[in-house]
C-alpha positions as CSV (number, residue, x, y, z in Angstrom):
1,M,4.5,-15.6,53.3
2,Y,6.1,-12.9,51.4
3,Q,9.0,-13.6,48.9
4,K,9.9,-16.9,49.9
5,N,10.5,-20.0,47.8
6,V,7.6,-22.4,47.9
7,W,9.8,-25.6,47.6
8,E,11.9,-24.9,50.7
9,G,10.6,-26.7,53.8
10,I,7.2,-27.7,52.7
11,S,5.9,-31.0,53.5
12,A,5.9,-34.3,51.3
13,Q,1.9,-33.9,51.4
14,K,2.1,-30.3,49.9
15,K,4.6,-31.4,47.3
16,Q,2.3,-34.1,46.0
17,A,-0.5,-31.6,46.2
18,I,1.4,-29.4,43.9
19,F,2.4,-32.1,41.4
20,D,-1.3,-33.6,41.6
21,F,-3.0,-30.3,40.9
22,N,-0.8,-29.4,37.7
23,E,-2.0,-32.8,36.1
24,G,-5.3,-31.4,35.8
25,Y,-4.2,-28.0,34.6
26,K,-2.1,-29.7,31.9
27,S,-5.0,-31.7,30.7
28,F,-7.0,-28.4,30.5
29,L,-4.4,-26.7,28.5
30,S,-4.1,-29.5,26.0
31,A,-7.8,-29.5,25.6
32,A,-8.4,-25.5,25.6
33,K,-6.1,-24.4,22.8
34,T,-8.6,-21.6,21.8
35,E,-11.3,-19.6,23.8
36,R,-14.0,-21.5,22.5
37,L,-12.6,-24.7,23.6
38,A,-11.7,-23.0,27.1
39,V,-15.3,-22.1,27.5
40,R,-16.5,-25.7,26.7
41,E,-13.9,-27.0,29.2
42,A,-15.0,-24.6,31.9
43,E,-18.4,-25.5,31.3
44,K,-17.7,-29.4,31.5
45,L,-16.1,-28.8,34.9
46,A,-18.5,-26.3,36.2
47,R,-21.3,-28.9,35.5
48,A,-19.6,-31.7,37.1
49,A,-19.3,-29.4,40.2
50,G,-23.2,-28.7,40.2
51,Y,-23.2,-25.6,38.3
52,K,-26.4,-24.8,36.2
53,R,-27.2,-22.4,33.4
54,F,-29.0,-19.3,34.5
55,D,-32.1,-20.2,32.5
56,E,-32.4,-23.4,34.7
57,Y,-33.1,-21.4,37.6
58,K,-36.6,-19.5,38.4
59,T,-35.0,-18.0,41.7
60,L,-31.7,-18.0,43.2
61,K,-30.6,-18.3,46.8
62,A,-27.7,-18.6,49.0
63,G,-25.5,-21.5,47.9
64,D,-27.1,-21.8,44.1
65,K,-24.3,-22.2,41.2
66,V,-25.0,-20.5,38.1
67,Y,-23.2,-19.6,34.9
68,F,-23.8,-17.6,31.9
69,I,-22.1,-18.1,28.5
70,N,-21.7,-15.3,26.0
71,R,-21.4,-16.4,22.2
72,E,-19.4,-19.3,23.1
73,K,-16.4,-17.2,23.9
74,N,-16.8,-15.9,27.5
75,I,-18.2,-17.6,30.6
76,I,-19.1,-16.0,33.9
77,L,-19.8,-17.9,36.9
78,Y,-21.4,-17.4,40.2
79,L,-21.5,-18.7,43.6
80,I,-24.3,-17.2,45.3
81,G,-23.3,-16.0,49.0
82,K,-25.1,-15.4,52.1
83,K,-25.2,-11.8,52.0
84,P,-27.4,-9.7,49.3
85,V,-25.5,-9.5,45.9
86,S,-25.9,-5.6,46.5
87,E,-23.4,-5.6,49.3
88,G,-20.6,-6.8,46.8
89,M,-18.9,-9.9,45.2
90,N,-15.6,-11.3,45.4
91,I,-14.5,-11.7,41.8
92,L,-11.8,-13.2,39.7
93,G,-11.2,-12.0,36.3
94,A,-9.0,-13.9,33.8
95,H,-8.8,-13.9,29.8
96,I,-8.9,-17.0,27.8
97,D,-7.6,-15.8,24.7
98,S,-4.0,-16.0,23.7
99,P,-1.5,-14.8,21.0
100,R,-1.8,-16.8,17.6
101,L,-2.3,-16.5,14.0
102,D,-5.8,-16.4,12.5
103,L,-6.8,-17.4,8.9
104,K,-8.1,-14.4,6.8
105,Q,-11.3,-14.5,5.4
106,N,-10.2,-15.3,1.8
107,P,-7.1,-17.5,2.9
108,L,-6.6,-20.0,0.6
109,Y,-4.2,-19.8,-2.7
110,E,-1.6,-21.8,-4.7
111,S,1.8,-20.6,-5.3
112,K,4.7,-22.4,-7.1
113,G,3.2,-25.9,-6.6
114,L,2.1,-25.5,-2.9
115,A,-1.2,-24.5,-1.5
116,L,-1.1,-22.0,1.3
117,M,-3.3,-20.4,3.8
118,D,-3.0,-16.9,4.3
119,T,-3.1,-15.2,8.2
120,H,-3.2,-12.3,10.4
121,Y,-1.3,-12.4,13.6
122,Y,-3.4,-11.9,16.6
123,G,-2.0,-10.3,19.7
124,G,1.6,-9.5,20.6
125,V,3.9,-12.1,18.8
126,K,7.4,-12.3,17.5
127,K,6.9,-13.3,14.3
128,Y,10.0,-15.2,13.6
129,Q,8.9,-17.6,16.5
130,Y,6.1,-18.9,14.3
131,V,8.2,-20.6,11.5
132,T,9.0,-23.9,11.1
133,L,6.8,-24.9,14.1
134,P,4.2,-27.9,14.0
135,L,1.0,-26.0,13.8
136,A,-2.4,-27.0,14.2
137,L,-6.0,-25.7,13.1
138,H,-8.8,-25.1,15.5
139,G,-12.2,-23.0,14.8
140,V,-15.5,-23.3,13.2
141,I,-16.9,-22.7,9.8
142,C,-20.4,-21.3,9.8
143,K,-22.6,-21.9,6.6
144,K,-25.3,-20.0,5.0
145,D,-28.0,-22.5,6.2
146,G,-27.4,-21.8,9.7
147,T,-25.0,-25.0,10.3
148,K,-21.7,-24.8,12.3
149,V,-18.9,-27.0,11.3
150,E,-16.0,-27.6,14.0
151,V,-12.4,-27.7,12.7
152,S,-9.6,-29.3,14.5
153,V,-6.3,-30.7,12.6
154,G,-3.1,-31.5,14.1
155,E,-3.5,-32.4,17.7
156,K,-4.2,-36.3,17.1
157,D,-1.2,-38.8,16.4
158,D,-2.9,-39.7,13.3
159,E,-3.4,-36.1,11.9
160,P,-1.2,-34.3,9.9
161,V,0.5,-30.9,11.2
162,L,0.9,-27.7,9.4
163,G,3.7,-25.3,9.2
164,I,5.1,-22.0,7.9
165,G,8.5,-22.2,5.9
166,D,11.7,-20.4,6.4
167,L,15.1,-19.8,4.4
168,L,17.9,-22.1,4.9
169,P,20.7,-20.4,6.4
170,H,22.8,-20.9,3.0
171,L,20.6,-18.4,1.3
172,A,19.5,-16.1,4.1
173,Q,22.4,-13.7,4.1
174,E,20.1,-10.5,3.3
175,Q,17.3,-11.9,5.5
176,M,19.7,-12.2,8.4
177,K,20.7,-8.5,7.9
178,G,17.0,-7.3,9.3
179,N,16.2,-6.8,12.7
180,A,14.2,-9.3,14.8
181,A,10.9,-7.3,14.3
182,T,10.9,-7.2,10.4
183,F,13.1,-10.2,9.0
184,I,10.0,-12.4,9.1
185,E,7.2,-10.3,7.8
186,G,3.5,-10.6,8.9
187,E,2.4,-11.1,5.1
188,K,4.8,-14.2,4.8
189,L,3.2,-16.1,7.7
190,D,1.4,-18.1,5.5
191,V,0.7,-21.9,6.3
192,T,1.5,-24.6,3.9
193,V,-1.4,-26.9,3.5
194,G,-0.8,-29.2,0.6
195,S,1.1,-29.9,-2.4
196,I,-0.8,-32.9,-4.3
197,P,-2.6,-31.5,-7.4
198,L,-6.1,-32.8,-8.3
199,D,-6.3,-35.0,-11.1
200,G,-7.8,-33.3,-14.3
201,E,-7.2,-29.8,-13.2
202,E,-5.0,-27.5,-14.9
203,K,-5.0,-24.2,-12.9
204,D,-4.5,-24.4,-9.4
205,A,-4.7,-27.8,-9.2
206,V,-3.2,-28.2,-5.7
207,K,-5.6,-25.4,-4.2
208,A,-8.5,-27.5,-5.8
209,N,-7.3,-30.6,-4.1
210,V,-7.2,-29.0,-0.8
211,L,-10.7,-27.6,-1.5
212,K,-11.8,-31.4,-2.4
213,I,-10.3,-32.4,1.2
214,L,-12.4,-29.5,2.9
215,E,-15.7,-30.5,1.1
216,E,-15.2,-34.3,1.9
217,K,-14.1,-33.6,5.6
218,Y,-16.5,-30.5,6.5
219,G,-18.7,-30.2,3.6
220,A,-17.3,-26.8,3.4
221,C,-16.6,-24.7,0.0
222,E,-14.3,-22.0,-0.5
223,E,-16.9,-19.4,0.1
224,D,-17.8,-20.9,3.3
225,L,-14.2,-19.8,4.7
226,M,-15.5,-16.1,4.5
227,S,-17.6,-16.9,7.5
228,A,-15.3,-19.2,9.4
229,E,-13.2,-18.3,12.3
230,I,-10.2,-20.8,12.4
231,E,-7.3,-20.0,14.6
232,V,-3.5,-21.4,13.9
233,V,-1.6,-22.5,17.0
234,P,1.2,-24.5,18.0
235,A,0.4,-28.2,17.6
236,G,1.0,-30.5,20.8
237,K,0.2,-31.1,24.4
238,A,1.0,-29.4,27.8
239,R,4.3,-31.1,28.9
240,D,6.4,-31.4,32.0
241,Y,9.2,-29.1,31.8
242,G,12.6,-29.5,33.3
243,L,14.3,-32.8,34.7
244,D,12.7,-32.5,38.0
245,R,9.5,-31.8,36.3
246,S,8.7,-28.7,38.4
247,M,7.4,-26.7,35.7
248,V,4.8,-26.7,32.6
249,M,5.6,-26.1,29.3
250,S,2.6,-25.3,26.9
251,Y,0.9,-22.9,24.4
252,G,-1.6,-20.4,25.9
253,Q,-0.8,-20.2,29.5
254,D,-1.1,-16.4,29.1
255,D,-3.8,-16.3,30.6
256,R,-5.2,-19.7,30.6
257,V,-3.1,-20.4,33.9
258,C,-5.1,-17.9,35.8
259,A,-8.3,-18.9,34.2
260,Y,-7.8,-22.5,35.4
261,T,-7.1,-21.7,38.7
262,S,-9.6,-19.1,39.2
263,L,-12.2,-21.7,38.0
264,I,-11.1,-24.5,40.2
265,A,-10.7,-22.1,43.1
266,L,-14.6,-21.3,42.8
267,L,-15.7,-24.9,41.9
268,D,-14.0,-25.9,45.4
269,T,-15.5,-23.2,47.3
270,P,-18.5,-23.8,49.7
271,T,-21.2,-21.2,50.1
272,P,-19.3,-17.9,51.2
273,E,-20.6,-14.8,53.0
274,Y,-20.4,-12.8,49.9
275,T,-21.3,-13.8,46.2
276,A,-18.2,-15.3,44.3
277,C,-17.6,-14.8,40.7
278,C,-15.3,-16.1,38.4
279,E,-15.3,-14.0,34.8
280,L,-13.4,-15.6,32.0
281,V,-13.3,-13.2,29.1
282,D,-12.1,-12.8,25.3
283,K,-9.9,-10.3,23.5
284,E,-7.5,-9.2,26.1
285,E,-4.6,-9.6,24.0
286,I,-6.2,-7.0,21.4
287,G,-7.4,-4.5,24.1
288,S,-10.4,-6.1,25.7
289,V,-12.8,-4.8,23.0
290,G,-15.7,-6.3,21.2
291,A,-18.8,-8.2,22.4
292,T,-16.9,-10.9,24.2
293,G,-14.2,-8.7,25.7
294,A,-14.0,-7.2,29.2
295,Q,-15.3,-3.8,27.9
296,S,-18.5,-5.4,26.8
297,V,-21.6,-4.9,29.2
298,F,-22.4,-8.5,29.2
299,F,-20.7,-9.1,33.0
300,E,-22.6,-6.0,34.0
301,N,-25.9,-7.5,32.4
302,T,-25.3,-10.8,34.1
303,V,-25.0,-9.2,37.5
304,A,-28.4,-7.4,36.6
305,E,-30.2,-10.6,36.0
306,L,-28.8,-12.3,39.2
307,L,-30.3,-9.2,41.3
308,N,-33.4,-9.5,39.3
309,K,-34.0,-13.3,40.1
310,M,-33.2,-12.5,43.9
311,G,-35.7,-9.6,44.1
312,E,-33.4,-6.7,43.8
313,T,-34.8,-5.2,40.8
314,N,-33.9,-1.4,41.1
315,Y,-30.9,0.2,39.2
316,I,-29.2,1.4,42.5
317,A,-28.9,-2.1,43.7
318,L,-26.8,-2.8,40.4
319,K,-24.7,0.1,41.1
320,R,-24.2,-1.0,44.7
321,A,-23.2,-4.6,43.7
322,M,-20.6,-3.3,41.4
323,E,-19.2,-0.5,43.7
324,N,-18.7,-2.8,46.7
325,S,-17.5,-5.5,44.9
326,K,-13.4,-6.5,45.3
327,M,-11.5,-8.2,42.5
328,L,-8.5,-9.9,41.6
329,S,-7.5,-9.3,38.0
330,S,-5.9,-12.7,37.4
331,D,-3.3,-12.3,34.7
332,V,0.2,-13.4,34.4
333,S,3.4,-11.4,35.1
334,A,6.8,-11.7,33.5
335,A,9.1,-14.0,35.5
336,L,12.7,-12.9,36.0
337,D,14.9,-14.9,33.2
338,P,18.5,-15.5,34.2
339,L,19.3,-15.2,30.7
340,Y,18.0,-11.5,30.2
341,T,18.1,-9.9,33.6
342,S,19.1,-6.4,32.2
343,V,15.3,-5.7,31.3
344,S,14.3,-6.3,34.9
345,D,14.5,-4.7,38.3
346,E,15.6,-7.5,40.4
347,N,14.1,-6.2,43.5
348,N,10.6,-5.5,41.8
349,C,10.2,-8.4,39.7
350,A,8.6,-11.8,39.7
351,K,10.5,-15.1,40.3
352,I,9.2,-18.5,39.7
353,N,8.6,-20.7,42.6
354,Y,7.9,-17.7,44.8
355,G,4.1,-17.8,44.5
356,V,1.3,-15.7,43.2
357,V,2.5,-12.1,42.0
358,F,0.6,-8.9,42.8
359,N,1.2,-5.9,40.5
360,K,0.2,-2.7,42.1
361,Y,0.1,-1.3,38.8
362,T,0.8,-2.2,35.0
363,G,0.9,0.1,32.1
364,S,3.8,1.5,30.5
365,R,6.8,4.3,31.3
366,G,4.6,6.8,33.5
367,K,2.2,4.2,34.4
368,S,0.2,5.0,31.3
369,G,-3.2,2.8,31.3
370,A,-2.6,1.4,34.8
371,N,-4.8,0.6,37.5
372,D,-2.9,1.6,40.4
373,A,-4.3,-0.5,43.4
374,M,-5.1,1.0,46.6
375,P,-2.7,0.5,49.4
376,E,-5.6,-0.5,51.8
377,F,-6.7,-3.1,49.4
378,I,-3.1,-4.5,49.4
379,A,-2.9,-4.6,53.1
380,Y,-6.5,-6.4,53.2
381,L,-5.1,-9.0,51.0
382,R,-1.7,-9.6,52.7
383,K,-3.6,-10.4,55.7
384,I,-5.9,-12.9,54.1
385,L,-2.9,-14.8,52.4
386,D,-0.7,-14.7,55.8
387,D,-3.6,-16.0,57.7
388,D,-4.1,-19.1,55.1
389,G,-0.1,-19.5,54.6
390,V,-0.1,-18.6,50.8
391,Y,3.0,-17.8,49.4
392,F,3.0,-14.5,47.1
393,Q,5.3,-11.8,45.9
394,T,5.2,-8.5,44.2
395,G,6.2,-7.3,40.7
396,E,6.4,-5.1,37.6
397,L,6.7,-5.7,34.1
398,G,10.3,-5.0,33.6
399,K,12.3,-1.8,34.3
400,V,10.3,1.6,34.1
401,D,11.3,2.3,30.4
402,A,11.9,-1.0,29.3
403,G,8.4,-1.8,28.3
404,G,5.0,-2.5,29.9
405,G,1.8,-4.1,29.5
406,G,-1.8,-4.3,30.5
407,T,-4.8,-6.3,31.7
408,I,-8.4,-6.0,32.4
409,A,-7.9,-4.4,35.8
410,Y,-8.4,-0.8,34.8
411,I,-11.9,-1.9,33.0
412,L,-13.5,-3.1,36.0
413,A,-11.9,-0.5,38.1
414,K,-14.3,2.0,36.3
415,Y,-17.3,0.8,38.4
416,N,-15.4,1.9,41.5
417,M,-14.4,-1.5,42.8
418,L,-11.2,-2.5,44.6
419,V,-9.1,-4.2,42.0
420,I,-5.5,-5.4,41.6
421,D,-3.6,-7.4,39.4
422,A,-2.7,-11.0,40.7
423,G,-1.2,-13.9,38.8
424,V,1.2,-16.6,38.0
425,P,4.7,-15.5,36.7
426,V,5.6,-17.0,33.2
427,L,8.8,-17.3,31.2
428,N,8.8,-17.0,27.4
429,M,5.7,-15.0,27.6
430,H,3.4,-14.7,24.3
431,A,6.1,-17.3,22.7
432,P,4.6,-20.4,21.0
433,W,5.5,-22.4,24.2
434,E,5.5,-20.6,27.5
435,V,6.5,-22.0,30.8
436,T,5.1,-21.7,34.3
437,A,6.3,-23.3,37.7
438,K,3.9,-25.8,39.1
439,A,4.5,-24.3,42.5
440,D,3.3,-20.9,41.4
441,V,0.4,-22.5,39.7
442,Y,-0.9,-24.1,42.8
443,E,-0.2,-21.1,45.0
444,A,-2.4,-19.0,42.8
445,Y,-5.1,-21.5,43.2
446,L,-4.8,-21.3,46.9
447,C,-4.7,-17.5,46.7
448,Y,-7.7,-17.3,44.6
449,K,-9.8,-19.7,47.0
450,S,-8.6,-17.9,50.1
451,F,-9.7,-14.5,48.3
452,I,-13.3,-15.7,47.5
453,K,-14.0,-17.6,50.5
């Protein structure tokens, strides 16, 4: 079903299925505002579908459902297939981190009668988009005694929101002379958190009052913020978008849209011939680095653990399992925006309502940093999707010299497995509020399910 509008000519039953599926998706987005929360929600859904932690199994056999969690920030799930794991797996890989602001390690200060928290932006953001928005805090405070306290402020109706100030237009003549990349500086993305001074304090009394609130609510002192991980994200739930309710507006759809659809596709799949895997990772927005990013050896380690519990204990079995595998690097693509067509090649770009998008290559300019997918693999996928009536399209991230981007595809391709990017087109990508089409979300789910079954 290549390059066809999903809505044209479909049954009333399929229309309802599209809307119904997206209700679950919106609930996931509203609950999973950070990678830690996304892992928690994924685990809840997995356990409801019969998945168990790896350490709950003594041995593994076809039909077993198992998952691993790494440092609360990435999760990998397996549905053991009928064939040996060394014959390869069908893998869905997506990331669950999103652009945002992070509190610095020494964030709290007072200036001119206001208490503020200093931030460092994470990933590719347009800094001006974060001023004057209602913002929420999510994260953890880790104390020296080993306890961990969860922080969540700004999502419930009875909770306050936070924000970053901006100049009024009347006084912004000099500011407006700057370009969009610099007129809001990174060091000015400081979050306002209070204005009432603490009685009896003479110096930094407003800051002292905020610290008192932190002590009362979380049992935390200022020094505890040094070992905290607190993310600043837009406050609010995922919402229907458009008068026809055909789209979803939410923070964090890059790439939790592919994470959710990949996860549900796996959970809805019966025992397959080849072991199916859903890998949800962290740190993609900053290069897939660190212990919880796609470049970590954690994924490879989990495959070795599977093989060990299935009696395949030699190193060659591990290497064969990786090399014989196929993967969809499930990451979003830029949708054609009618207001900004000049940056897109309209014959080679993704459009909303046309289904899941295959990007043969990403990278930038001369395909720098790209995984250039094999045409044999693309033909294989075309047949699978056509046989199942799944809507799909192809795309690139803008004109050749207009920009570009990356995913985790090239990282997994180093194992010599077949990999291609396949995801959902997004409007407003990397903005605080991103937009997807419900039809594309549903077709991504169908695509991933067809691939792993």
